Structure formats: structure tokens, C-alpha cells
N, C-alpha and C positions, 0 to 999 in steps of 0.2 A: 241842736244838730252838731255832731262831732265828726268832722271829716279828717281822716288820717292820710299819711303819705301814701302815694300810689306806688305799688310794687307790681309791675306787670308780670304775667306768667312767662316762663322761658319757652319760646316757640322755635321751631325750625320753619324758616320762611322760604317756601318754594312755590310762591305764587308769582304774579306778574310784577311785584314790587310793592313795598320795599323788600329787599333781600336781606339775608343775614349780614350783620355789620361785623367787620373784623374787630376783635377785642383791642387791637392797637389803636384803632380809630376812636373807640369809646374812651380809652385812656387819654388820648391826645385832647379830646374835648373837655376833659376834666381839669386841664391845666389852668393856671391862674389867668384870669381875664385882664388884659391891658387895654389901653385906649386904641381906638381904630385909626388914630393918626400918630401913634407912638412910633418912633423910628425903628424899633424892633419889629412891630407889626408890618410897617411898610416894607421892610426887608423881606419878610415872609410873603407879602403879596407879590413881590417880584419873583420869588421862587415858585410860587403857585402858578403865575402866568407862564413861566418857562416849562414847568412840568405839564401844564395843560396843553401847551403847544406840542409837546411830545405826544400826549395821548391823542390829540387830534391829528398829528402828523402835519403840522403847519408852521410857518413862520409869520403868520399874520400878527401884526403889532396889536390889533384890537382883539385879543383873546383873553377872556376873563370870566369869573363866575358872577352871575347875577344873584343878588341877595334875596332869592325867593325860589320856589320850586320850579320844576321844568315847564310847567304851564306859563310861568312868567318869562322864561326864556323864549318860548314860542311867541309870546306877545311882543317881547323885545324886538324880535326879528321883523314882525309884521308891522308894528306901528312905526318903526323907523324907516323901513324900505318902501312902504306903500303910502301913496297920497290919494286924496279924494279924486274920484273919476277914472282912476287907472283900471286896467283889466289885468286880472291875475288868474293864471291857469292853475287850478288846484287838482291834483291827482288823488282820488279817494278810493282806497281799498280797505277801509275799516273805519273804526271810531275816530281815530286821530286825524284822518283826512277831513272828516266832518267838522272837527274843531278848527282846522285851518280855514275852511269855508266861513265859519262864524267870525273869525278874526278879520278876514277880508271885508266882509260886510260891515263890521264895526269901524273899519277905516274908511267907510263910504266909498269903497271901491266895488268893482264888479267881478264876482268869481265865475270863471269859465270852468265847468266841472267836467273832469274825465272820471267816470265811475267804472270801477272794476268789480268783478265778483269778489266777495270776501274770501280771503285765503289765497288769492292769486296775486302776483306782483303787478306793478304798474306796467302797462304795455307801451313800449317806446313808439310803435307805429301809431297808436292812438294820440300820444303826445304830439308827434310830428304833424298829424292831421289837424289837431287843434291849434297849433302854432301857425300853420298855413292859413287856417280859416280866420285867425285872429292876429294879423300882422302888427296890430297896435298894442298887443299885450306887452307888459314890462317885466313880469315876474312869473316864474314857474315854482310851485311849492309841492313837495311831496314828502312822504314818510319813508325813510330808508328801511326801518325795521318796524313793521306794524305790530304794536304790542297786543292789540285786540285779537289778532289771528295767528301770529307767529310767522308771518311771511316777510321775506326780504326782497327788495327791489334792487335793480341794477343802477345804482346811483351814478356811476361813472358815465354810462350811456345816456341817462336822462339829463345830466348836467351838460354834457357835450351837445346834445340836441338843443337845449335851451339857449346856449351861447350862439349856436348857429343862426338863431333868430333874434339875437341881440336881447335876450332876457336874462335878468339876474336870477339866481336860484336860492330858495329857502329850503333847508333840509332838516327834518326831524330825525335826530340820532339818539333819542332818549334811551332806547334799548340796545342800540348797536355799539355805542362808545365803549371800547375796551373788551367787547365780547365778540365782535365780528370785524373783519378787515374794513378799515375806514381810513381814507387818505385824503384829507381836505385839499392840500396843495396839489397833489398829483391829479386829482379829479377836478380841480378848479372850482370848488364849491364856494359860493359867495357868502352865504350866511348859514350858520348851523347852530343848533341848540341841542342840549342833552339834559340829563338829570344825574344826581349823585347816588340815587338809592337803588340802582340796578347793578350793572356790571362793575361799578367802582366800589361796591360793598360799603358805601358811606350812608349816613342818615339822610332822610329827605330834607329838603329845604334850600338847596343851592342848585342853580342851573348854569352849567358851563356854556359859553357861547363863543363864536369866533366869526370875524367879518373880514372879507378880502378888501383890497385897496379899491376895487370897483364898487363894492358895497359902501365903503366909507365915503367915497366921492359923492355917491347919491345922497347919503345922510347929510353931508355937509353942505349940499346944494339944493336942499328941499325948498319948494315954493311956499309950503305951509308948515306951521309948527307941528311937531310930534304931539299927538293927542294925549299922551301920558307924560306928565312931568317926571315921575319917578323913573320911568324906563327910557327917557330921552337920552340917547347916547351922546349927543352934543354936550350934555351936562355931566353924565356919568364918566366920560372920558377924562374930565378934569381930576377924577379921583382914581381911576384905574388905568388911565391911558398912557402914562409916561413916568420917567424917573424923576421928574422935576418936583418942585414943591406941590404937595397934594392939596387940592381945594376940597373943602367939606361939601359933600353931597348928601350923604345919609350915614347913619350909624351902622357900620357893617356888623353882621352877625359873627363877632370875633371868635367864640369858641366853636361855632359850626365851621368856620373857615380853618381853624386848627385841624379839625377832623378831615375836611376836604384835602388839605395839604398833605396829611398823613396818608390818605387813600392814594393820592398821586405818587407819593414816595414808594408806597407798596407796589404800585403798578410798575414804576421804574425799575425797582429791585427785581421783579419777576420778569420783566421785558414784555413789550407790548405783543410781539408775535407769539410769545409763549402763552400769554393770556388768551389770545385767539385760539390757539391750538388746545389749550386746557378745556375751554368751553366746548369745542368740537368733540374732544375725547369723551367727556362725561356725557354729552348728548348721545354719542354712539352707544354707550353702555346702557343708557336709559331706553334708547330706541330698541335695542336688542331685547330688553326685558318687557317692554310694552308689547312688542309684536309677539313674543313667545307666549304672552298672556292671552293673545288673541284679539288685542285691541288695535286700533289703527289711528294714524295721524290725519289731521284735517288738511294739512298743507302738503302738496307734492314735495318729494324729497329734495329736488334741486332748488326749490325756493324756500326751504324750511330754515328757520332760525334755530341754532343750537341752544340758545340761552332761553328761549321761550317756546315751550312745546305744547301745541294744541292737540289734545287727545280726544277722540270721539267717544261720547258716553254710550255704553252698551244699551241696547234696546230694553225697555221696561225698568231702567234703573233711575232712581230719583238722585240726580247729580248733587243736589243741595244737601241731601241726607248723607251722602258719601263725604262730602267736605265737612259736615258737622261732626261726623264720627271721627274723621282723621284729626280734626282740631281738638276735640274733647278727650279722645282716648290716647292719641299719639302726639299731641301738641305739634301737629304738622299742618301748615297752612298751604293749600293749592288754590288756584283761582278759578272763578266761574267765567263762562262766556259772557260777552257784552253784546248789546244790540240784538241783531238777528241771530247771534250765536248763543244767546242765553238759553241754558238748559240742554244744549247740544254738545258742548265741549267743556273739558277742564283745561285750564292753562297751568302747566307745570313749569316753574321757573328754575333754571340752573344758572344763576347769575352771580358773578363775583365770588365772594367767600363761600356762598352756598353751592357753588359748582365743585363738588368733591365726591369721591367714591362713597364715603359713608352716607351722605345724603341720598345718593342715587339708590343705593341698596336698601336703606330704611324705608325710602318712599315706595319702592316696588313691593317690598314685603308687606307694608301696611296696606297699600292699595289692593294687593292680591288677597289679603285676609278679609278686608271689609267687603270686597265684591264677592268673595266665596260665601261669606255669612249671608249675603243678600241673594244668593243663588243666581248670580249672573252667569251668562253663558260665556265663560272664560276657561282657559286652561290653567288650572291652579297649580302652584308649586313649581312653575317653570320660569318665572320672571327673574328671580334672583340668580338662579343658575346661569341663565343666558347672559346676564350682565356681568357676572363673575368671569364668564368665558372671554368677554371683551377685555376685561382688566388683565386676566392672566396671559392673554396673547400679547 
């Protein structure tokens, strides 16, 4: 057997993630590897923390990247803040709320579930009712931007409610960071995690997290050991936590962190609010094209994520075949529905570097052509014109 070097095809990634990676980030990752305790690398770590504080809009001292994908960021928050026997209120309006429940159970705690219809935001009145019924709850967990449906919840209101009942908050911001307004300090979020592969235009494999002083107090005063050695922040803080002599905890993914640093530099150059506005602008163009084609969105407009668009599949159309043709003929990837939404929606991502006019127009043209060939009940030839109308305006 002779296996040769792997050379992937060039794709346009417009699914739920990963998104297209900025070439500057790929170049940064190709730079020479140095030691993870090298003074030059430690200096870059400090810059990364400062840039990440800007992205999260926080001054939290414990703001850092976990050396693993977003799922590990989620687990970092749960295993450090939850102890056996505690009650945790979990707001579920999609797949990733279900994963939160799984984490609570694995911490030997009890999840109190608030279940919403998929595609809807978390209802604050339901959260308040659950808080009143469970005065011994210690944590409220919810997804800010639910990637499985493209719905965004009112994080500021949910956090405020949780604090009124003396609960800490854990927030999933995997898809919202750098794509939608997110203000950790202003909203007083206690623990938050995200991923690099979506609106930050970076490669997968790093999970940004941030913890408030309230959260750190609980972590440092646990009655039981954190069940994960690798994710125990009492240990990790010795490596990421301060400017003093770093203690060895693990070998950081050096080149991946070069890429993450570059991603945050790019975000700083663009400006965080400009990034939010760019994502909204290209969503509006895509929306105009989708609706001109006669297709509809799964999520109501007021709760719709600009960077993750759930589009309803036309009746009688094999959505998987559409995705297959887009990938094979146009090198264009869009996402399928998950869970109860499988076969019913496409998830079209406009995240980070992929959120641009060229991608919007090419995606609409390709989707229009494929659906026309399949004799779908759509208005052909209208989508690109409608999107261009948004751009020209």
C-alpha cells in the first residue's frame, strides 16, 4: 500500500462550520514552531488574552483559549462550575441545549429542563417560572445562538433573571462570537465558551472561554475535585492565568494558537461592531435572494441569526441530493438539518471570512440552478437580482 500526501479539494464553506479560513490565518499557522514555554510564545499568549477580551467585550482576567474544540469549552464550563447533587436549569431550543443536559448529568447533577419549540428563542417567562419552582438551583445554562436552528435568544435578559435568583450563568456563544452583538461584562455573563471555526474564520480546534470573578470564586471554593484533570481550571490557571512564571500543564497547540492570534488581530483591525454589521448586511442580501426565489426561513425574522440561515426545503425535493450536487458541481458546502429538523431545512452559513458578497451571489445562483433542474416550485432567475438590489442600495 502506498499512501500519498493528502491534498483536499478547494471548497467554499457555507455550512454551519467550519467556515472559510482567512488566508492570513493559514499563513500564520505555517510559521516556525517554538516551545510552548518560550518567552516569545508566552508574550503572544498575553496578546491573545487581551485580544480575546476585546472580542468577548470583557475585562475578565480568566479569559483564554482552551486547547481543544468548542465542545471542550462547553465541558470546561460545566465541570468547573457544577458539583454533584446540584440543580442546573438548562434551556433547550435545539441540539446544543441537549448537549448541555448531557454535561449536567455527567457532573452527577440534576438538570431542570426548559424545552422550547425548535427555531424559537428561550422564553424568559418560562425561565423565571423554573427559577421560582427551584429556589435551590445554582446555575442557569443556555445557548445564545443555537447553531442547529439559526435562532438567537436574549442573553442579557436571561442572565439578569438568573442573577435575581442567585444563579450563575453558562452561555454557549459558539456561533455568536464576532457575528452578533455579545457583551460579556455589560450583560454580566459568568461563564461563556465559543469556537474558532465560525465567525472568527479560524481553523477548528480551539475554544475561547471567559469566567467572571463570581465564577472563579466558585471554582476556587469547590467541595469536590473537578472531574476532569485536563479541564480543571485550578490547574490550567497556572499556565494561562497570569503574567508570572508559567507552570507546565499541557503542551499547547502552538501553531493553532498562531492562527487564533491572527484571527483576533484581523477582528481587531476590522472592528467588532463592523464585523457584526457585515454579517447582518450579507444576511440581508441572502434573505432577499432566498425570498425572491420563493423559499422561506425556518426562524421568525426577529429571532434569526444573520450568520446561520435555516432555509426550508421545498416540498418534494431531496435536500441531501441538492447538497450533494452543490458540493460536487460547485464545490459549495451548505449544511443539513439536525435532529427533528433533518430533511426539512438547509443551514446556510455566512460566517467570518465566508460572509461576503461573492459567496452570497454564487450560493444563490447555484441553489437556483440546482432547484430549477429538479423542477422545484420556485421563481427561477430572481434570486441573484434581488440580492444585487440590496448591495446596490
